[in-house]
ZABA-642523 format. One line per 8 residues: number of its first residue (from 0); their letters; for each residue x, y, z of N, C-alpha, C, O. Coordinates in Angstrom, 3 decimals. Atoms other than C-alpha are relative to their C-alpha. Layout:
// ZABA-642523
NUM) A) X:Y:Z:X:Y:Z:X:Y:Z:X:Y:Z  ...
//
This chain:
// ZABA-642523
0) MAWWYVYV) -0.559:-0.723:-1.131:126.412:60.068:104.789:0.149:1.471:-0.374:0.697:1.797:-1.427  -0.152:-1.440:0.218:126.230:63.851:105.051:1.284:0.453:0.686:1.427:0.317:1.901  -1.292:-0.444:-0.524:129.709:65.270:105.502:-0.115:1.379:0.639:-1.003:2.163:0.305  -0.183:-1.329:-0.553:130.674:68.251:107.601:1.326:0.523:-0.529:2.232:-0.256:-0.824  -1.216:-0.618:0.525:133.330:70.688:106.428:0.479:1.085:0.949:-0.307:1.868:1.484  -0.645:-1.091:-0.720:135.765:72.887:108.288:0.598:0.888:-1.081:1.261:0.401:-1.996  -0.531:-0.909:1.013:136.659:75.978:106.300:0.699:1.175:0.672:0.370:1.572:1.790  -0.654:-1.240:-0.409:138.980:78.929:106.662:-0.254:0.984:-1.127:-0.018:0.683:-2.297
8) ARCRDDSL) 0.298:-1.032:0.986:137.947:82.118:104.912:0.804:1.259:0.323:1.022:1.600:1.486  -0.702:-1.268:-0.171:139.876:85.310:104.364:-1.024:1.121:-0.191:-1.743:1.164:-1.189  0.912:-1.134:0.061:137.892:88.461:105.085:0.629:1.136:-0.803:1.826:1.123:-1.090  -0.474:-1.142:0.783:138.167:91.719:103.144:1.137:0.731:0.719:2.036:1.260:0.065  -1.036:-0.692:-0.763:140.311:93.179:105.960:1.231:-0.873:0.250:2.091:-0.526:1.059  -1.111:0.959:-0.055:142.730:90.207:105.562:0.025:-0.825:1.281:0.981:-1.566:1.510  0.075:0.876:-1.165:141.651:88.615:108.850:-0.502:-1.364:-0.468:-1.036:-1.499:-1.568  0.409:1.361:0.329:140.919:84.884:108.905:-1.147:-0.420:0.897:-1.171:-0.095:2.084
16) YCGIARDV) 1.135:0.519:-0.752:137.688:83.223:109.982:-0.091:-1.494:-0.256:-0.010:-1.937:-1.402  0.121:1.450:0.112:137.307:79.506:110.671:-1.385:-0.396:0.484:-1.854:0.087:1.515  1.327:0.452:-0.388:133.936:77.764:110.784:-0.270:-1.394:-0.537:0.576:-1.986:-1.207  0.408:1.297:0.515:132.068:74.550:110.031:-1.342:0.151:-0.698:-2.122:1.050:-0.384  1.274:-0.021:0.718:129.194:73.836:107.669:-0.178:-1.301:-0.751:0.794:-2.007:-1.024  0.261:1.126:0.902:127.529:71.092:105.686:0.110:0.467:-1.440:0.513:-0.301:-2.314  -0.060:-0.590:1.332:127.344:73.398:102.661:0.815:1.291:0.115:0.288:2.328:0.516  -0.899:-1.136:-0.185:130.337:75.756:102.610:-0.435:1.187:-0.863:-0.419:2.324:-0.391
24) AARIAAHD) 0.405:-1.098:0.878:129.109:77.797:99.618:-1.194:0.759:0.573:-1.225:1.989:0.539  1.173:-0.646:-0.595:125.765:78.475:101.310:0.392:0.767:1.258:-0.130:1.854:1.509  -0.437:-0.672:-1.224:127.492:79.368:104.571:0.758:1.281:-0.323:0.554:2.302:0.333  -0.743:-1.199:0.403:129.858:81.806:102.850:-0.976:1.053:-0.528:-0.819:2.243:-0.257  1.018:-0.939:0.488:126.861:83.354:101.083:-0.720:0.655:1.172:-1.017:1.849:1.125  0.646:-0.557:-1.193:125.211:83.799:104.503:0.915:1.029:0.665:0.456:2.094:1.076  -0.952:-0.963:-0.569:128.362:85.476:105.842:-0.001:1.279:-0.825:-0.087:2.379:-0.279  -0.054:-1.169:0.888:128.512:87.773:102.814:-1.283:0.829:0.063:-1.251:2.045:-0.127
32) AGTGARYT) 1.276:-0.702:-0.099:124.823:88.644:103.244:-0.194:0.657:1.365:-1.161:1.390:1.571  0.093:-0.593:-1.329:125.449:89.634:106.863:-0.826:-0.810:0.973:-1.128:-0.340:2.071  0.809:0.841:-0.885:123.435:86.749:108.331:0.802:-1.159:0.584:0.237:-2.044:1.226  -0.859:1.043:-0.554:126.409:84.549:109.248:0.481:0.418:1.386:-0.235:1.098:2.120  -0.577:-0.310:-1.304:128.649:84.877:112.279:0.160:1.509:0.176:0.412:2.236:-0.785  -0.131:-1.436:-0.289:128.792:88.269:113.955:1.366:0.526:-0.429:1.470:1.646:-0.929  -1.360:-0.451:0.348:132.565:88.445:113.369:0.111:0.407:-1.470:0.811:1.366:-1.796  -0.168:-0.250:1.427:132.167:88.390:109.597:-0.870:1.144:-0.530:-0.693:1.573:-1.671
40) RGRGPLTV) 0.859:-1.099:0.460:129.510:91.127:109.415:0.844:1.238:-0.260:1.594:1.688:0.606  -0.762:-1.186:0.378:130.986:94.085:107.593:1.408:-0.299:-0.448:2.162:0.619:-0.773  -1.355:0.377:0.414:134.124:92.134:106.706:0.007:-0.716:-1.344:1.058:-1.177:-1.790  0.102:0.717:1.272:132.877:90.603:103.442:0.439:0.871:-1.159:0.630:2.077:-0.998  0.287:1.412:0.270:133.186:89.471:100.869:1.110:-0.905:0.531:2.267:-0.498:0.639  -0.949:0.986:-0.482:134.869:86.356:102.208:0.481:-0.859:-1.161:-0.251:-1.102:-2.120  -0.575:0.902:0.986:137.163:84.142:100.166:0.424:-1.276:0.719:1.216:-1.221:1.660  -0.374:1.276:-0.619:137.453:80.465:101.078:1.428:-0.333:-0.413:1.750:-0.359:-1.601
48) VLVRRCRD) -1.400:0.293:0.285:141.138:79.585:101.372:0.404:-1.419:0.403:1.478:-1.887:0.026  -0.310:1.367:-0.416:140.993:76.109:102.960:-1.292:-0.704:0.386:-2.147:-0.122:1.054  1.165:0.818:-0.362:138.395:73.334:103.287:0.481:-1.404:0.333:1.330:-1.960:-0.363  -0.312:1.382:-0.381:138.640:69.979:105.068:-1.313:-0.718:0.314:-2.131:-0.218:1.086  1.208:0.797:-0.232:135.926:67.302:105.017:0.157:-0.815:1.281:1.227:-1.359:1.555  0.014:0.779:-1.242:134.995:65.630:108.319:-1.195:-0.946:-0.017:-2.218:-0.654:-0.637  1.056:1.016:-0.014:132.877:62.546:108.994:-1.234:0.429:0.783:-2.357:0.070:0.430  1.128:-0.354:-0.857:130.730:64.108:111.707:0.192:1.385:0.606:1.274:1.967:0.532
56) MPGALRLE) -0.047:-1.337:-0.578:129.913:67.340:113.483:0.981:0.109:1.171:1.730:1.083:1.239  -0.973:-0.120:-1.101:131.888:66.596:116.683:1.454:0.066:-0.498:2.264:0.826:0.035  -1.354:-0.050:0.558:135.012:65.921:114.616:0.290:1.340:-0.645:1.390:1.875:-0.511  -0.171:-1.313:0.631:134.490:69.117:112.640:0.183:1.084:1.063:1.016:1.977:0.908  -0.131:-0.988:-1.075:134.029:71.107:115.847:1.369:-0.073:0.667:1.956:0.956:1.002  -1.326:0.148:-0.615:137.230:69.674:117.322:1.089:0.582:-0.899:1.996:1.267:-0.426  -0.997:-0.530:0.927:139.215:70.509:114.205:-0.104:1.522:-0.087:0.913:2.216:-0.106  0.186:-1.460:0.022:137.705:74.007:114.044:0.648:0.624:1.228:1.348:1.631:1.118
64) HAIKQLPR) -0.579:-0.529:-1.239:138.703:74.572:117.669:1.526:-0.019:-0.056:2.178:0.948:0.338  -1.458:0.107:0.088:142.250:73.350:117.037:0.567:1.079:-0.917:1.599:1.675:-0.609  -0.475:-1.035:0.922:142.623:75.717:114.075:-0.140:1.380:0.635:0.756:2.215:0.509  0.211:-1.299:-0.632:141.164:78.636:116.017:1.025:0.280:1.099:1.314:1.441:1.388  -0.990:-0.180:-1.056:143.727:78.055:118.782:1.385:0.369:-0.543:2.245:0.823:0.212  -1.297:-0.325:0.592:146.624:78.557:116.356:0.214:1.503:-0.043:-0.728:2.261:-0.273  -0.284:-1.421:0.204:148.361:81.919:116.331:-0.103:0.343:-1.493:-0.024:-0.544:-2.344  0.186:-0.424:1.380:147.901:83.944:113.154:1.127:-0.490:-0.906:0.868:-0.922:-2.029
72) AAKQALLA) -1.135:0.438:0.822:151.407:83.077:111.897:-0.124:-1.479:-0.367:0.196:-1.867:-1.491  0.175:1.429:0.275:150.648:79.348:112.191:-1.145:-0.225:-0.985:-1.075:-1.118:-1.828  1.104:0.110:0.967:147.342:79.828:110.347:0.487:0.380:-1.390:0.129:-0.271:-2.372  -0.541:-0.412:1.296:149.186:81.674:107.567:0.882:-1.107:-0.582:0.837:-1.375:-1.782  -0.849:1.112:0.459:151.716:78.816:107.376:-0.865:-1.171:-0.472:-0.531:-1.839:-1.451  0.938:1.060:0.379:148.825:76.345:107.209:-0.590:0.279:-1.382:-0.740:-0.635:-2.193  0.563:-0.361:1.306:147.345:78.223:104.261:1.050:-0.099:-1.100:0.738:-0.465:-2.233  -1.074:0.076:0.984:150.710:78.374:102.513:0.364:-1.447:-0.318:0.790:-1.766:-1.428
80) EPARLAAI) -0.346:1.413:0.163:151.245:74.649:103.024:-1.109:-0.848:0.628:-0.984:-1.276:1.775  1.155:0.720:-0.552:147.893:72.834:103.456:0.317:-1.407:0.517:-0.460:-1.959:1.296  -0.366:1.323:-0.503:149.690:69.519:104.063:0.198:0.028:1.518:0.105:-1.013:2.170  -0.153:-0.120:-1.454:150.310:70.838:107.599:-1.297:-0.344:0.733:-1.274:-0.698:1.912  1.291:0.300:-0.610:146.611:70.298:108.253:-0.068:-1.453:0.455:-0.728:-1.763:1.446  0.011:1.421:-0.365:147.206:66.541:108.361:0.524:-0.214:1.417:0.000:-1.051:2.152  -0.553:0.138:-1.350:149.314:66.939:111.516:-1.010:0.463:1.048:-1.107:-0.133:2.120  1.014:-0.491:-0.935:146.550:68.938:113.200:-1.122:-1.023:0.123:-1.607:-1.296:1.222
88) VRRVQRAR) 1.052:1.024:-0.008:143.968:66.330:112.201:0.444:-1.195:0.837:-0.336:-1.710:1.638  -0.507:1.140:-0.796:146.161:63.549:113.660:-0.004:0.331:1.489:-0.369:-0.510:2.311  -0.028:-0.401:-1.410:146.587:65.494:116.908:-1.412:-0.002:0.586:-1.613:-0.457:1.713  1.395:-0.019:-0.459:142.813:66.008:117.208:-0.522:-1.426:0.159:-1.201:-1.736:1.137  0.466:1.395:-0.070:142.144:62.321:116.473:0.636:-0.731:1.173:-0.037:-1.513:1.844  -0.661:0.628:-1.153:144.728:61.200:119.062:-0.660:0.449:1.299:-0.899:-0.366:2.191  0.638:-0.523:-1.203:143.137:63.459:121.670:-1.392:-0.617:0.170:-1.811:-0.918:1.288  1.338:0.586:-0.060:139.700:62.071:120.793:0.066:-1.448:0.464:-0.733:-1.877:1.296
96) RSAAADET) -0.162:1.402:-0.411:140.893:58.462:121.120:0.416:-0.094:1.468:-0.056:-0.966:2.199  -0.454:0.000:-1.375:142.641:59.264:124.385:-1.158:0.305:0.953:-1.280:-0.316:2.009  1.164:-0.336:-0.833:139.481:60.853:125.795:-0.971:-1.179:0.072:-1.543:-1.456:1.126  0.896:1.150:0.030:137.435:57.839:124.722:0.544:-1.124:0.871:-0.217:-1.805:1.559  -0.611:1.047:-0.815:139.916:55.474:126.380:-0.102:0.326:1.484:-0.261:-0.574:2.309  0.108:-0.408:-1.403:139.794:57.481:129.607:-1.404:-0.238:0.549:-1.579:-0.438:1.751  1.375:0.203:-0.449:136.010:57.063:129.715:-0.287:-1.458:0.345:-1.236:-1.740:1.077  0.248:1.417:-0.263:136.274:53.264:129.811:0.653:-0.481:1.254:0.530:-1.655:1.603
//
């Protein structure tokens, strides 16, 4: 099984960027080379500050979206205490199960 990863990276200007990748190191290298996301161009080098493994791409995308919706203060708290990520993962999984149940 090929895993997907959600990562949070700190940019040179201290902003945070959240993304998904199968190979986080290669993706960060792409960001640093200026061929990654437009947001990260000119903001490198990036430093990975958080990584979470996901079973599939849809799950990784949902978790990425949930993290991106957090205000900056909540993201900073998440980085200071990574155990908080478990609560976000549970919330995303509950929403996914609820959506699946609604389809039946």
